[in-house]
C-alpha positions, 0 to 999 in steps of 0.5 A: 532493510527497514519494515513498515506496517500499515494498519486499517485507520484513516483519520479519525476511524479505525476498523476494528476485528477481534477487539484490535485494529488489523494489519492490512500490508507493509513497506519494506525500504532498502537502500541499493546502488545504482550500475552508476553508482548513486543510492536509490530507495527503493520501497516496497509496498505490499497490500495484503488486507487479511487475506492470502493475495497480495498486491505488490507495488515498488517504488523507487525514491518515492515514484511507482515503477512496478506493480503486481495485482491479484485477481482476487482483488476486490473491485472497489480497491482495484478502483482506488489503485487505478487512481492511485497509478494514473495520477502518479501519487508518491508513496505517502498519498498512495498507502492513505488513499488505499487505506482510506478506501478500505477502510470506509468500505469495511466499516459501511460508509 
């Protein structure tokens, strides 16, 4: 199992809180064997934006298959999720879009 922490950074812009860049989520990557004997790469993406309620997304071989979004997630983040889900973005594009939306909203752009 491999964990990658996601920081509030988008391009040249970074959100600072308490003189540091906050961690807004993480990706846990695991390799699993299917019933047919093949191996698949499962990535669990979790956004928490520094709060208790978390939003969970599960990608298998880079494609979104499951998601669970908290009722407390702000509307602007929900719109970013919606865009990514309907466009069937890869894991990297999904993370980039949501992180950029969060950073620019919090900075005030």
